[in-house]
C-alpha positions as CSV (number, residue, x, y, z in Angstrom):
1,M,-10.9,-21.3,-22.9
2,N,-10.5,-21.8,-26.6
3,W,-7.4,-23.7,-27.8
4,H,-6.3,-23.8,-31.4
5,Q,-6.9,-27.1,-33.1
6,N,-3.3,-27.8,-34.2
7,M,-2.1,-27.9,-30.6
8,Q,-0.4,-31.2,-29.7
9,Y,-0.3,-32.6,-26.2
10,L,1.2,-35.4,-24.2
11,E,-0.5,-36.7,-21.1
12,P,2.2,-38.0,-18.7
13,T,1.2,-39.2,-15.2
14,H,2.5,-36.8,-12.6
15,K,2.1,-36.3,-8.9
16,Y,1.7,-32.5,-9.2
17,G,-0.5,-32.2,-12.3
18,R,-2.8,-34.3,-14.5
19,K,-3.6,-32.0,-17.4
20,K,-2.1,-31.8,-20.8
21,S,1.5,-30.9,-21.6
22,F,2.1,-28.2,-24.2
23,I,4.7,-29.5,-26.7
24,Q,4.0,-27.6,-29.9
25,G,1.3,-25.1,-30.9
26,S,-0.1,-22.6,-33.3
27,K,1.8,-19.3,-33.8
28,L,-1.4,-17.6,-33.0
29,L,-1.5,-19.0,-29.5
30,N,-1.8,-16.2,-26.9
31,F,0.2,-17.8,-24.1
32,F,-1.4,-15.5,-21.5
33,L,-4.7,-17.3,-22.0
34,M,-3.2,-20.2,-20.0
35,Q,-4.6,-19.6,-16.6
36,K,-3.0,-22.6,-14.8
37,Q,0.4,-22.8,-13.3
38,R,2.8,-25.3,-15.0
39,T,5.6,-27.5,-14.0
40,L,7.7,-30.4,-15.5
41,A,6.2,-33.8,-16.0
42,Q,9.4,-35.6,-14.8
43,S,12.9,-35.0,-13.7
44,V,15.6,-34.7,-16.3
45,S,19.4,-34.2,-16.1
46,F,22.3,-32.7,-18.1
47,T,26.0,-32.7,-17.5
48,G,28.6,-30.2,-18.8
49,S,31.2,-27.6,-17.9
50,A,30.5,-24.2,-16.4
51,L,31.5,-21.0,-18.2
52,H,33.1,-18.8,-15.5
53,T,34.2,-21.4,-12.9
54,G,35.1,-24.2,-15.4
55,N,33.6,-26.8,-13.0
56,H,32.1,-30.0,-14.3
57,V,28.5,-30.0,-13.2
58,T,25.3,-32.1,-13.4
59,L,22.1,-30.1,-13.5
60,T,18.8,-31.8,-12.8
61,L,15.4,-30.2,-13.3
62,H,12.7,-31.5,-10.9
63,P,8.9,-30.9,-11.0
64,A,7.6,-28.6,-8.2
65,P,4.2,-27.9,-6.7
66,A,2.1,-24.7,-7.4
67,G,3.5,-21.6,-5.8
68,H,7.0,-23.1,-5.5
69,G,8.5,-20.8,-8.2
70,Y,12.2,-21.4,-9.2
71,K,14.6,-22.6,-6.6
72,F,18.2,-23.8,-6.8
73,K,19.5,-26.8,-4.7
74,R,23.2,-27.2,-4.0
75,S,23.4,-31.0,-3.6
76,D,27.2,-30.8,-3.2
77,L,27.1,-28.8,0.0
78,P,26.3,-30.0,3.6
79,D,22.6,-29.9,4.3
80,E,21.9,-29.3,0.6
81,P,20.9,-25.6,0.9
82,I,18.2,-24.2,-1.3
83,I,18.4,-20.7,-2.8
84,D,15.2,-19.0,-3.9
85,A,15.5,-17.5,-7.3
86,K,14.5,-14.0,-6.3
87,V,16.0,-10.6,-7.1
88,E,16.7,-9.9,-3.4
89,H,19.3,-12.7,-3.5
90,V,21.3,-11.1,-6.4
91,K,24.8,-10.2,-5.2
92,T,27.0,-9.8,-8.3
93,V,26.3,-9.1,-12.0
94,E,29.8,-9.3,-13.5
95,R,29.2,-10.8,-16.9
96,S,26.5,-13.0,-15.4
97,T,24.0,-13.1,-12.5
98,T,25.0,-14.6,-9.2
99,L,22.6,-15.5,-6.4
100,V,23.7,-15.8,-2.8
101,E,21.7,-16.9,0.2
102,G,23.6,-17.7,3.4
103,N,26.8,-19.4,2.5
104,A,25.5,-20.9,-0.8
105,K,26.2,-19.3,-4.2
106,I,24.9,-20.0,-7.7
107,H,26.6,-18.3,-10.6
108,T,25.3,-17.7,-14.1
109,V,21.6,-18.4,-13.4
110,E,20.2,-16.4,-16.3
111,H,20.2,-19.1,-19.1
112,I,18.4,-21.8,-17.2
113,L,15.9,-19.3,-15.8
114,S,15.4,-17.8,-19.2
115,A,14.6,-21.3,-20.7
116,L,12.1,-22.1,-17.9
117,A,10.4,-18.7,-18.1
118,G,10.4,-18.6,-21.9
119,M,8.8,-22.0,-22.1
120,G,6.2,-21.1,-19.6
121,V,7.3,-23.3,-16.7
122,D,6.3,-21.6,-13.5
123,N,7.6,-24.0,-10.9
124,A,10.8,-26.1,-10.9
125,L,13.6,-27.2,-8.5
126,I,17.0,-26.8,-10.2
127,E,19.4,-29.2,-8.5
128,M,23.2,-28.9,-9.1
129,N,26.3,-30.6,-7.7
130,A,28.4,-27.4,-8.3
131,N,28.0,-23.7,-8.1
132,E,27.2,-22.9,-11.8
133,P,25.0,-24.5,-14.4
134,P,26.6,-26.0,-17.6
135,I,27.2,-23.4,-20.3
136,I,26.7,-26.0,-23.1
137,D,27.0,-24.0,-26.4
138,G,26.4,-20.6,-24.8
139,S,22.7,-20.5,-25.6
140,A,19.5,-21.9,-24.0
141,K,18.8,-24.3,-26.8
142,A,19.8,-27.4,-24.9
143,Y,17.8,-26.3,-21.9
144,V,14.7,-25.9,-24.0
145,E,15.3,-29.4,-25.4
146,L,15.7,-30.7,-21.9
147,I,12.4,-29.1,-20.9
148,Q,10.7,-30.6,-23.9
149,Q,12.1,-34.0,-23.1
150,A,10.7,-33.7,-19.5
151,G,7.3,-32.5,-20.8
152,I,5.2,-29.8,-19.2
153,V,2.0,-30.3,-17.2
154,E,-0.6,-27.9,-15.9
155,L,-1.3,-27.7,-12.2
156,E,-4.7,-27.0,-10.6
157,A,-3.6,-23.6,-9.2
158,P,-4.3,-20.4,-11.2
159,R,-1.4,-18.6,-12.9
160,F,-1.1,-15.0,-11.8
161,C,1.0,-12.6,-13.9
162,L,2.5,-9.3,-12.7
163,E,0.6,-6.9,-15.0
164,A,2.2,-3.5,-15.5
165,S,-0.4,-0.8,-14.8
166,E,2.1,2.0,-15.1
167,P,5.5,2.5,-16.7
168,L,8.4,1.4,-14.5
169,H,11.8,2.7,-15.4
170,Y,15.5,2.3,-14.6
171,E,18.5,4.2,-16.0
172,S,22.1,3.4,-15.3
173,E,25.0,5.8,-15.2
174,G,26.5,3.8,-18.1
175,G,23.6,4.8,-20.4
176,S,21.4,1.7,-20.1
177,L,17.7,2.4,-20.3
178,M,15.2,-0.2,-19.1
179,T,11.4,0.4,-19.0
180,L,8.4,-1.8,-18.5
181,F,5.3,-0.4,-20.1
182,P,1.7,-1.7,-19.7
183,G,0.6,-4.0,-22.5
184,P,-1.0,-7.3,-23.4
185,G,1.1,-10.4,-23.4
186,F,4.8,-10.2,-22.9
187,R,6.9,-8.3,-25.5
188,V,10.6,-7.4,-25.4
189,S,12.0,-4.6,-27.6
190,C,15.8,-4.5,-27.3
191,T,18.6,-2.3,-28.8
192,Q,22.1,-3.9,-28.4
193,V,25.0,-1.5,-28.7
194,G,28.6,-2.7,-28.6
195,P,31.8,-0.7,-27.9
196,D,32.1,2.4,-30.1
197,G,28.6,1.6,-31.5
198,R,29.7,-1.6,-33.2
199,Y,27.2,-4.3,-33.9
200,T,24.2,-2.1,-33.0
201,Q,21.2,-4.3,-33.4
202,Y,17.4,-4.0,-32.7
203,L,14.7,-6.6,-32.3
204,S,11.2,-6.6,-31.0
205,L,9.3,-9.8,-30.3
206,E,6.2,-11.0,-28.5
207,I,7.5,-13.8,-26.3
208,T,5.5,-17.1,-26.3
209,P,6.9,-20.6,-25.8
210,E,7.0,-21.2,-29.5
211,V,8.7,-17.9,-30.3
212,Y,11.2,-18.3,-27.5
213,A,12.2,-21.8,-28.6
214,R,12.6,-20.8,-32.3
215,E,13.8,-17.2,-32.1
216,I,15.6,-16.7,-28.8
217,A,16.9,-19.9,-27.2
218,P,19.5,-20.7,-30.0
219,A,21.2,-17.3,-29.7
220,R,24.7,-17.7,-28.1
221,T,26.6,-15.6,-25.6
222,F,29.3,-13.3,-27.0
223,V,32.2,-11.3,-25.9
224,F,34.3,-8.6,-27.5
225,Y,38.0,-9.5,-27.9
226,E,39.2,-6.5,-26.0
227,E,37.2,-7.6,-23.0
228,V,38.7,-11.1,-22.8
229,K,42.0,-10.2,-21.0
230,D,40.2,-8.3,-18.3
231,L,37.7,-11.1,-17.7
232,M,40.5,-13.6,-17.4
233,E,42.4,-11.5,-14.9
234,K,39.2,-11.4,-12.8
235,G,39.1,-15.2,-12.7
236,L,36.1,-15.4,-15.1
237,I,35.4,-17.4,-18.3
238,K,37.6,-20.3,-17.1
239,G,35.4,-22.7,-19.1
240,G,35.1,-20.3,-22.1
241,S,36.0,-21.4,-25.6
242,L,34.8,-20.9,-29.2
243,E,32.5,-23.9,-28.6
244,N,30.4,-22.0,-26.1
245,A,30.8,-18.3,-27.0
246,L,31.1,-15.9,-29.9
247,V,34.2,-13.7,-29.9
248,V,34.0,-10.4,-31.8
249,R,37.4,-9.1,-33.0
250,G,37.2,-6.0,-35.1
251,D,34.7,-6.7,-37.9
252,S,35.0,-10.4,-37.6
253,V,33.1,-12.9,-35.4
254,L,35.2,-16.0,-34.3
255,S,33.1,-19.1,-33.8
256,K,33.1,-22.8,-34.3
257,E,30.0,-22.4,-36.5
258,P,28.4,-19.6,-38.5
259,L,26.1,-17.1,-36.9
260,R,22.7,-18.7,-36.3
261,F,21.0,-15.3,-36.9
262,P,22.2,-12.1,-38.6
263,D,21.2,-10.3,-35.3
264,E,22.3,-13.1,-32.9
265,F,23.8,-10.6,-30.4
266,V,20.5,-8.8,-29.7
267,R,18.7,-12.1,-29.5
268,H,21.0,-13.3,-26.8
269,K,20.5,-10.0,-24.9
270,I,16.8,-10.7,-24.9
271,L,17.5,-14.3,-23.7
272,D,19.5,-12.8,-20.8
273,M,16.8,-10.3,-20.0
274,I,14.1,-12.9,-19.8
275,G,16.2,-14.9,-17.4
276,D,17.1,-11.9,-15.2
277,L,13.5,-10.6,-15.1
278,A,12.3,-14.1,-14.0
279,L,13.9,-13.1,-10.7
280,V,10.9,-10.9,-10.0
281,G,9.2,-14.2,-9.0
282,R,6.1,-14.1,-11.2
283,P,5.5,-14.1,-15.0
284,L,5.4,-10.5,-16.4
285,Q,2.7,-9.0,-18.6
286,G,3.7,-5.9,-20.4
287,H,6.2,-4.5,-22.9
288,V,9.9,-4.3,-21.9
289,V,11.9,-1.7,-23.9
290,A,15.6,-1.9,-23.3
291,V,18.6,0.1,-24.7
292,R,22.1,-1.3,-23.8
293,P,20.8,-4.0,-21.4
294,G,23.1,-6.0,-19.2
295,H,22.8,-8.2,-16.1
296,G,23.2,-5.1,-13.9
297,P,20.4,-3.0,-15.6
298,N,18.2,-6.1,-16.0
299,T,18.3,-7.0,-12.4
300,E,17.8,-3.4,-11.3
301,L,14.6,-3.3,-13.4
302,A,13.6,-6.5,-11.7
303,R,14.1,-4.8,-8.3
304,V,12.0,-1.8,-9.4
305,I,9.2,-4.2,-10.5
306,A,9.4,-6.3,-7.3
307,K,9.4,-3.2,-5.1
308,R,6.4,-1.7,-6.9
309,H,4.5,-5.0,-6.6
310,A,5.2,-5.1,-2.8
311,E,3.9,-1.5,-2.6
312,L,0.7,-2.5,-4.4
313,L,0.2,-5.5,-2.1
314,A,0.6,-3.3,0.9
315,M,-2.2,-1.1,-0.4
316,A,-4.7,-3.9,-0.2
317,P,-7.0,-3.7,2.8
318,R,-5.8,-5.9,5.6
319,P,-8.0,-8.3,7.4
320,I,-9.2,-7.1,10.9
321,T,-7.8,-9.4,13.5
322,S,-8.5,-7.4,16.6
323,S,-10.4,-9.1,19.4
324,A,-11.4,-5.8,20.9
325,M,-14.9,-4.3,20.7
326,V,-16.0,-3.6,17.1
327,M,-18.8,-1.3,16.0
328,D,-20.3,-2.1,12.6
329,I,-21.9,0.6,10.4
330,N,-25.3,0.2,12.1
331,E,-23.8,0.8,15.5
332,V,-21.8,3.8,14.1
333,M,-25.0,5.3,12.7
334,R,-26.8,4.9,16.1
335,A,-23.9,6.8,17.8
336,L,-23.6,9.6,15.2
337,P,-26.2,11.8,13.7
338,H,-24.3,12.0,10.4
339,R,-25.7,10.4,7.2
340,Y,-24.6,10.1,3.5
341,P,-22.8,11.9,2.1
342,F,-21.2,13.1,5.3
343,L,-20.7,10.0,7.4
344,M,-17.0,9.5,7.2
345,V,-16.7,6.3,9.4
346,D,-17.6,2.8,8.1
347,R,-16.8,1.0,11.3
348,I,-14.8,1.0,14.5
349,I,-12.3,-1.8,14.6
350,E,-10.7,-1.1,18.0
351,I,-11.8,0.5,21.2
352,D,-9.3,0.7,24.1
353,G,-10.9,1.8,27.3
354,E,-12.5,5.2,27.3
355,T,-9.7,7.1,25.6
356,K,-8.6,5.3,22.3
357,A,-10.3,4.1,19.2
358,V,-9.5,3.2,15.6
359,G,-12.0,3.7,12.8
360,V,-12.0,2.7,9.2
361,K,-13.1,4.6,6.1
362,S,-13.0,2.8,2.7
363,V,-12.4,5.4,0.1
364,T,-13.9,4.6,-3.3
365,I,-14.3,6.5,-6.6
366,N,-18.0,6.6,-5.9
367,E,-17.5,9.2,-3.2
368,P,-19.5,12.4,-4.3
369,F,-16.6,14.7,-3.5
370,F,-14.4,13.1,-6.2
371,Q,-16.7,14.6,-8.9
372,G,-15.1,18.0,-8.2
373,H,-11.9,17.3,-6.2
374,F,-10.3,16.9,-8.7
375,P,-11.7,15.6,-11.9
376,G,-9.1,13.5,-13.7
377,H,-6.9,13.4,-10.5
378,P,-9.2,12.4,-7.6
379,V,-7.9,13.2,-4.2
380,M,-9.8,13.1,-0.9
381,P,-10.1,16.6,0.6
382,G,-8.0,17.0,3.7
383,V,-10.9,18.7,5.6
384,L,-12.9,15.5,5.3
385,Q,-10.1,13.5,6.8
386,V,-10.2,15.9,9.7
387,E,-14.0,15.4,9.8
388,A,-13.4,11.6,10.0
389,M,-11.1,12.1,13.0
390,A,-13.7,14.2,14.7
391,Q,-16.4,11.6,14.1
392,V,-14.3,8.8,15.7
393,A,-13.5,11.2,18.6
394,S,-17.2,11.8,19.0
395,I,-17.9,8.1,19.2
396,I,-15.4,7.8,22.1
397,M,-17.2,10.6,23.9
398,M,-20.7,9.3,23.1
399,R,-19.9,5.9,24.7
400,K,-20.2,7.6,28.1
401,S,-23.7,7.3,29.5
402,E,-23.9,11.0,30.5
403,N,-23.3,12.0,26.8
404,L,-26.0,9.9,25.2
405,G,-28.2,12.0,23.0
406,K,-25.7,14.9,22.7
407,I,-24.2,16.3,19.5
408,G,-20.5,17.1,19.1
409,Y,-19.4,20.5,17.6
410,F,-15.9,21.5,16.4
411,M,-14.3,24.2,18.5
412,S,-10.7,24.2,17.1
413,A,-8.3,22.2,14.9
414,D,-4.6,22.7,15.7
415,E,-1.4,21.3,14.4
416,V,-3.1,20.1,11.2
417,K,-0.8,18.5,8.7
418,F,-1.6,16.7,5.4
419,R,1.4,14.5,4.5
420,K,0.3,12.4,1.6
421,P,-2.7,12.3,-0.8
422,V,-5.5,9.9,-0.2
423,M,-6.8,8.3,-3.4
424,P,-9.7,6.1,-4.5
425,G,-9.0,2.5,-3.4
426,D,-7.2,3.6,-0.2
427,T,-8.4,2.4,3.2
428,L,-8.2,5.1,5.8
429,F,-7.4,4.0,9.3
430,I,-8.4,6.8,11.7
431,H,-6.6,6.7,15.1
432,V,-7.8,8.9,17.9
433,E,-6.6,9.2,21.5
434,M,-8.4,11.5,24.0
435,M,-6.0,13.9,25.8
436,R,-8.7,15.5,27.9
437,A,-12.4,14.7,28.3
438,R,-14.5,16.7,30.7
439,K,-18.3,16.8,30.9
440,N,-18.9,18.8,27.8
441,L,-15.4,19.4,26.3
442,G,-13.0,17.0,24.6
443,K,-9.5,17.3,23.2
444,A,-7.9,14.5,21.1
445,T,-4.8,13.8,19.2
446,C,-5.6,12.2,15.9
447,H,-4.0,10.8,12.8
448,C,-5.0,8.9,9.7
449,K,-3.0,6.1,8.1
450,V,-2.9,4.5,4.7
451,N,-0.7,1.4,4.2
452,G,0.8,2.0,7.6
453,E,1.9,5.5,6.8
454,V,0.5,8.7,8.3
455,V,-1.3,10.8,5.7
456,S,-2.8,13.4,8.0
457,E,-2.9,14.5,11.6
458,A,-4.4,17.0,13.9
459,V,-5.2,18.0,17.5
460,L,-9.0,18.6,17.8
461,M,-11.1,20.4,20.4
462,F,-14.8,20.0,20.4
463,G,-17.8,20.5,22.6
464,L,-20.9,18.4,23.3
465,I,-24.3,19.9,23.7
466,A,-27.8,18.5,24.2
467,K,-30.0,18.3,21.1
């Protein structure tokens, strides 16, 4: 791994990590070359007031081991419950993102999560003695400084990003458009649009720790004047003031200090997006393009990403744990006369008595039939799935001593249905149950599954004859 020479490090002693802490680095640094997970070098605390609840709160960031991710701890509640910072725990998104697990709630999680994710911290325990983090000045700048004060250490475990392999999209009824495109690194392109098109701003940035700390973290939260009354009537922004928020009234911006950026509004929208998307549970690799983002659309895109990730995990072949009889490829070839390219069973993973069996076929792009079915959009022919069913059924019949040396021939295929396409990379589980098995005739109900879902099924009749 090549590091740029102007990288500066600290080397704190830490129970979870022993490697170097990134403090400041070259603008050319590609953060996604960092292959190790990271956490804080030590615990650090900050005390302040919360934005929406107005509570006085002390927040402490603690180091955490690899694979821990982000978790919140409510030290003010009995048993000190811990809430996993995952999108499935998002309950409300009214001007902020609220997590709920059991009876514990955490309001306005986006700024602290944004700072951790933006600075490349993968694992941290966020302890609070109230239900909402301090709002500070409405930005993530103080949180970045807190993280820098703690220092960052690498862990021994590898860092896995969720890499977008296809566009993932969410569109709200209110006109928000959120899309994650494949791409190197992590880029966010955002268009902020206020009421009646006011303060429309656009910004596109490649997010690295250095860019985040300089270009995103200082951007403060904002509200339009006409929204303030409604928010107050809903019991929100109890701790709000011109010290922790920008208020837009007409063409004027009310604030205790001048704008930190000419386009500060869109920068804060990106800050919120990074925090909300951290609820996916893993660092993202890709290009997020957002128009009219908000906590609702942000977290909905996070749900789409998390759901797709779960679907891809389900597509991975599962380990075989059955203790029943198993036939490897050599035993399958001794039972069947078929050979490449027409042997459609790689192994038998389960045999239940004399009537049931489950076979496996690993479908790869190297299958000869993919050259013509269909080029550019490879799909396993349905007739070959039926053939795989017949071969597993034949193996059940061939296990009887009186059928040794015989060959099975199709007689009929009834109630054939093809429900979903089978693609390269799929693992086909072929389930067969004999309905009737006489001396030379067999009838079986069969179905093939991919990722636990039936992709094809049929009722087969076949006969056995001597060679």
